N, C-alpha and C positions, 0 to 999 in steps of 0.2 A: 514601510518594508516592501520592497519589490520582489516578486517571485522570479526565480531563475527558471527559464523554460527547460533547462537540462536537469533540474532537480529530480524529477520522476525517473528519467533515464538512468541517472547515477544510482538512485535507490534500487531500481530494478537490477541493474548490472551487479551491484553488491550482493543482492539476494541470489541471483542466478549463479554467481561465482562461488558463493558460500555453499550452495546446495548441489552443484553440478555433479560431483562424484557420487553422492548418494542417489541422485536421480538416475545416473547411468547404471549403477549397480542394480537398482530396482527394475529398470527397464530391461536390463539383460536377463534378470531372473524371470521376468514375465515372458520374454520372447526367445531367449536362448541364443541370440545372435547380436554381436556388438554393433554391427552396421545398422540393424533394425533398431537397436537401443538408441543409437545416436540420432537416427531419424525421428524416433518417437519423442525423445527429450527436446530436440530442436523444434519440432512442430508444437509441442506442448508449451514450451517457453514463449514461442511466438504468440500463441493464443493468449497466454497469461499476460504478456506485455501489453497487448491491446486492452485487456480488461483492467490491468494494474494502473495505468495512467489516469483514467477517469476516477477510479476509486481513491487514488492518492489526492487528487484535486478536491473531491468531496470531503475527504477526511480533514484536509487543511481548512476548507470553508467552514465545516462544522466546528472545528476547534476555535476558529476566529469568532464565530457567532457565539459559541459558549463562553468565551472570554468576555465578550461584550455584555452578555447577559449577567454574568457574575459581577462585572464591574458596575453595571447599573444597579443591581440589587444591593450592593454594598453602599451605594451613595444615596439611596432613598432614606428620607428621614422616617423615623418611627412615628406612626400616627395612632394616638390613643382615642378610642371611641368612648364617649361618655354613655353610661348605662341609664 
């Protein structure tokens, strides 16, 4: 299974589009100006994107490691110790 380098970007794009209207409303309520709200949301999403990509990669790596551990655990034969 090869990873698509665009996977993180598409996930983030989906997240940002789903939350954009909420974020703009909250930013407007905080500042009272639509232009400042747009600037705030844009800068926040930019910072979040930088942090989002490495986090997505770590999560994928952890899930792959976890699957490998579960797989190995299932294949180990049961060993009985004599008392």
